[in-house]
SEVEX-10031 format. One record per residue (C-alpha): z, x, y. Coordinates in steps of 0.1 Angstrom, whole numbers, padded with zeros to 4 digits, always signed. Layout:
BEGIN
ZXY
...
REM end
This chain:
BEGIN
+0297-0357-0259
+0285-0391-0277
+0312-0404-0256
+0300-0396-0223
+0265-0405-0233
+0279-0444-0241
+0296-0444-0202
+0328-0432-0216
+0349-0402-0220
+0348-0379-0243
+0382-0387-0268
+0398-0350-0264
+0392-0355-0224
+0407-0395-0231
+0436-0377-0247
+0446-0353-0219
+0442-0373-0189
+0461-0402-0213
+0489-0377-0213
+0490-0365-0178
+0492-0404-0167
+0524-0409-0189
+0537-0374-0177
+0534-0396-0140
+0550-0427-0149
+0588-0437-0162
+0574-0440-0199
+0599-0441-0226
+0591-0414-0241
+0593-0394-0207
+0627-0408-0205
+0640-0399-0236
+0622-0364-0234
+0643-0356-0203
+0677-0359-0223
+0666-0330-0245
+0669-0298-0234
+0632-0281-0229
+0622-0249-0246
+0587-0244-0241
+0580-0232-0202
+0556-0256-0184
+0523-0249-0174
+0497-0266-0151
+0463-0281-0160
+0434-0261-0152
+0415-0264-0119
+0391-0286-0132
+0416-0309-0144
+0438-0309-0119
+0408-0330-0099
+0399-0349-0128
+0440-0362-0128
+0440-0367-0088
+0404-0385-0092
+0421-0405-0118
+0450-0417-0097
+0431-0425-0069
+0402-0445-0088
+0417-0454-0117
+0391-0446-0136
+0378-0416-0162
+0352-0391-0141
+0325-0391-0161
+0323-0433-0171
+0299-0452-0161
+0299-0457-0119
+0315-0427-0112
+0299-0392-0098
+0310-0363-0117
+0299-0335-0092
+0334-0314-0101
+0327-0317-0134
+0306-0283-0154
+0287-0301-0181
+0251-0305-0185
+0230-0337-0196
+0232-0342-0232
+0204-0363-0234
+0167-0349-0241
+0152-0330-0205
+0116-0331-0196
+0093-0313-0224
+0131-0302-0237
+0136-0304-0275
+0147-0339-0290
+0190-0342-0293
+0198-0339-0327
+0215-0375-0337
+0225-0362-0373
+0236-0332-0394
+0233-0327-0430
+0263-0313-0454
+0277-0309-0480
+0314-0318-0497
+0314-0275-0498
+0313-0281-0456
+0347-0293-0462
+0364-0267-0472
+0380-0240-0446
+0353-0219-0427
+0355-0177-0426
+0381-0168-0399
+0352-0152-0374
+0330-0175-0383
+0305-0187-0412
+0278-0159-0418
+0246-0187-0416
+0258-0191-0381
+0268-0152-0370
+0235-0141-0385
+0215-0166-0361
+0232-0158-0336
+0227-0121-0342
+0189-0126-0347
+0185-0149-0315
+0198-0117-0293
+0177-0098-0310
+0146-0118-0307
+0146-0129-0271
+0164-0093-0260
+0151-0066-0280
+0192-0058-0290
+0201-0044-0322
+0233-0062-0332
+0242-0073-0363
+0263-0105-0375
+0294-0084-0379
+0292-0082-0344
+0302-0117-0338
+0330-0137-0340
+0329-0177-0338
+0352-0198-0316
+0363-0232-0303
+0342-0225-0271
+0341-0196-0250
+0374-0201-0233
+0392-0193-0266
+0373-0160-0269
+0382-0147-0235
+0416-0158-0245
+0416-0138-0273
+0404-0107-0255
+0431-0109-0232
+0459-0116-0255
+0451-0083-0271
+0442-0065-0242
+0461-0029-0240
+0492-0024-0217
+0484-0004-0187
+0449-0017-0185
+0438-0030-0152
+0416-0058-0149
+0390-0061-0119
+0378-0098-0114
+0359-0108-0081
+0380-0129-0056
+0358-0157-0060
+0356-0167-0099
+0355-0195-0128
+0386-0211-0124
+0406-0208-0160
+0403-0171-0155
+0431-0172-0130
+0453-0194-0155
+0446-0171-0185
+0458-0138-0162
+0486-0155-0153
+0496-0168-0186
+0496-0129-0199
+0510-0119-0166
+0478-0096-0168
+0483-0070-0132
+0443-0074-0118
+0426-0063-0089
+0403-0085-0068
+0370-0071-0061
+0356-0087-0025
+0338-0117-0027
+0338-0143+0002
+0316-0152+0032
+0321-0117+0049
+0301-0102+0017
+0284-0136+0014
+0298-0140-0023
+0274-0112-0031
+0296-0080-0041
+0279-0053-0055
+0285-0023-0082
+0298-0005-0052
+0326-0023-0043
+0340-0022-0080
+0334+0018-0080
+0354+0023-0048
+0382-0007-0066
+0385+0011-0097
+0385+0047-0083
+0421+0041-0072
+0431+0031-0107
+0447+0051-0133
+0440+0047-0169
+0415+0021-0185
+0401-0008-0169
+0385-0043-0177
+0358-0062-0155
+0357-0099-0164
+0327-0115-0148
+0308-0144-0152
+0269-0140-0151
+0255-0160-0137
+0288-0166-0115
+0306-0197-0116
+0312-0213-0089
+0282-0192-0068
+0251-0192-0093
+0249-0155-0078
+0236-0135-0109
+0232-0101-0118
+0201-0093-0135
+0173-0064-0140
+0179-0030-0130
+0218-0043-0110
+0225-0056-0146
+0214-0026-0162
+0233-0008-0144
+0263-0022-0141
+0259-0025-0182
+0260+0015-0182
+0292+0017-0157
+0308-0002-0180
+0299+0012-0211
+0317+0049-0202
+0348+0060-0217
+0383+0041-0203
+0362+0010-0191
+0353-0023-0204
+0338-0060-0196
+0338-0094-0203
+0306-0104-0196
+0306-0145-0196
+0266-0157-0202
+0277-0199-0202
+0250-0201-0179
+0226-0180-0197
+0194-0203-0196
+0199-0215-0157
+0184-0192-0139
+0151-0195-0116
+0137-0162-0131
+0144-0166-0167
+0174-0164-0194
+0190-0132-0190
+0220-0114-0209
+0235-0079-0206
+0228-0074-0247
+0190-0063-0234
+0205-0034-0215
+0237-0027-0243
+0222+0002-0267
+0248+0004-0291
+0275-0022-0290
+0296-0006-0315
+0304+0022-0289
+0314+0003-0260
+0341-0023-0247
+0319-0046-0237
+0322-0082-0247
+0296-0108-0242
+0305-0146-0243
+0282-0172-0252
+0282-0205-0258
+0267-0239-0271
+0282-0253-0242
+0256-0253-0213
+0222-0243-0223
+0221-0263-0256
+0233-0293-0241
+0266-0296-0269
+0298-0289-0253
+0310-0318-0277
+0309-0294-0304
+0330-0268-0291
+0312-0236-0308
+0313-0203-0284
+0311-0167-0297
+0316-0132-0289
+0293-0101-0295
+0312-0070-0293
+0321-0038-0316
+0327-0046-0351
+0362-0031-0344
+0367-0057-0318
+0354-0083-0340
+0376-0076-0369
+0408-0081-0345
+0393-0115-0337
+0390-0124-0374
+0427-0113-0379
+0436-0135-0346
+0420-0166-0364
+0432-0160-0395
+0468-0162-0375
+0457-0187-0345
+0425-0209-0354
+0421-0208-0393
+0380-0207-0382
+0361-0231-0365
+0348-0265-0380
+0320-0259-0403
+0304-0290-0391
+0300-0277-0359
+0289-0244-0369
+0260-0263-0388
+0251-0279-0356
+0249-0248-0333
+0229-0231-0360
+0202-0255-0360
+0206-0255-0321
+0198-0219-0322
+0166-0221-0347
+0140-0203-0326
+0117-0228-0324
+0140-0251-0309
+0159-0225-0288
+0127-0211-0271
+0119-0247-0262
+0152-0253-0248
+0153-0224-0230
+0121-0231-0208
+0130-0265-0205
+0164-0261-0191
+0154-0235-0164
+0128-0260-0151
+0148-0288-0148
+0174-0273-0134
+0159-0249-0111
+0140-0279-0097
+0172-0301-0093
+0188-0268-0076
+0159-0269-0050
+0162-0305-0043
+0201-0304-0036
+0196-0274-0015
+0174-0289+0009
+0192-0324+0009
+0228-0307+0010
+0211-0283+0038
+0203-0310+0060
+0235-0326+0059
+0251-0299+0080
+0262-0277+0045
+0264-0240+0051
+0247-0229+0015
+0257-0193-0004
+0242-0205-0042
+0230-0180-0061
+0195-0185-0086
+0217-0190-0117
+0240-0223-0127
+0235-0255-0123
+0262-0256-0090
+0260-0254-0055
+0283-0233-0036
+0289-0242+0002
+0307-0247+0031
+0318-0282+0048
+0308-0287+0083
+0332-0296+0112
+0362-0274+0094
+0364-0301+0071
+0386-0290+0040
+0374-0295+0006
+0404-0320-0003
+0396-0340+0027
+0360-0346+0018
+0372-0358-0018
+0399-0380-0005
+0363-0398+0009
+0345-0389-0026
+0375-0410-0041
+0365-0440-0024
+0331-0436-0038
+0339-0430-0074
+0328-0393-0069
+0341-0358-0066
+0339-0323-0059
+0358-0289-0074
+0376-0275-0043
+0365-0242-0035
+0404-0231-0035
+0407-0236-0073
+0378-0207-0072
+0403-0186-0057
+0418-0157-0078
+0446-0157-0055
+0450-0191-0051
+0462-0192-0011
+0453-0229-0013
+0452-0245+0025
+0451-0208+0038
+0418-0201+0013
+0393-0186+0028
+0375-0212+0005
+0397-0241+0015
+0356-0253+0032
+0345-0246+0003
+0330-0270-0024
+0316-0262-0057
+0290-0294-0062
+0274-0300-0100
+0243-0309-0103
+0245-0305-0140
+0258-0340-0155
+0236-0362-0127
+0203-0379-0135
+0172-0366-0114
+0167-0406-0103
+0203-0405-0090
+0195-0382-0059
+0187-0405-0034
+0222-0420-0042
+0242-0392-0039
+0227-0377-0009
+0237-0412+0005
+0274-0412-0003
+0277-0374+0006
+0260-0385+0039
+0287-0415+0048
+0313-0389+0038
+0303-0362+0057
+0298-0387+0090
+0333-0408+0083
+0351-0370+0078
+0337-0361+0112
+0348-0389+0135
+0381-0382+0153
+0412-0402+0136
REM end
């Protein structure tokens, strides 16, 4: 993310957007490709990137560059937070670190990850319970790729956008747990029980906690009961803890409540992306039973060849106990203050907020029956954008979705001193859109 700190988009993001631009033009390479029979099936971009591409078309700029307002994006500040640890500026490595990495992750990082959870949550996992991936999403993708036929997937109606893409890609049958304005986006374990009682065979729950986009967080007895429920025979769960540090009540993990992970089909997802403020190193991990980790190791030997040793060195340093202890507290304090500040500002502008106390998003309904797409068209004129709620709808109902008037507003990448200017832009766009055509 160093490019974004300098006011430029990341190298990978730039390449992906440049490719999208080429697809929209009559580029010679595009004309040549049309004369060749296409042998791979088309697939759309993930929801956030869909918004990025629309923003580029409307403004001619990359979201995240200097002068833009990336409220649609899910990355944190990569600069030092108040009372937070210094941002790593360099890393040392030797010629041996240029060799191939180990398929499931280098032993040192896997041991550090295990020690992290054991220290903060009293878990009893080992390095053999950890597999390292190039971010959290590839880990989730690997789980779904090897899901046994006939396993029913349960997922909340409003969830993290790539889950929909993954389920579609693998053509996995899934059932939706109600999560909408009627229950204020706060389903309970009873909702899962009721749905699962009608399902035969095995089931797997996919759940982000804190939830992206709503920020609703299960913790304490509620999370413990969920873990115990999913630990039963013929049940399992993917618990995505990307926003582990971002909680008003302090960091929380399902691993606090998992007694013997080797006896379960539980998969806990973590990453350096959010709390460790290092999305650009692309390091994530899955904590699971040793038998599952062996399968991920075999998958890596086929599909990944391991993950960059240099990135793993950086992640290992970020997880040093003294540093990560400081980071957990700094992230909690800074983003809780931001959450409360924007809660006041957005509510005063007429948004009906349903946000929980986790993550770095606000999830709310726009006033005056305005749709998120209409709102974005106004925001684009100010070089700003939000993520439309329809892209968090696991049914992808478009304009007919109960989430059509909802937005996910990200305060993750914005500086505290930009608050007044941001609120002014939002107010301007709400007032404009409220006027009759």
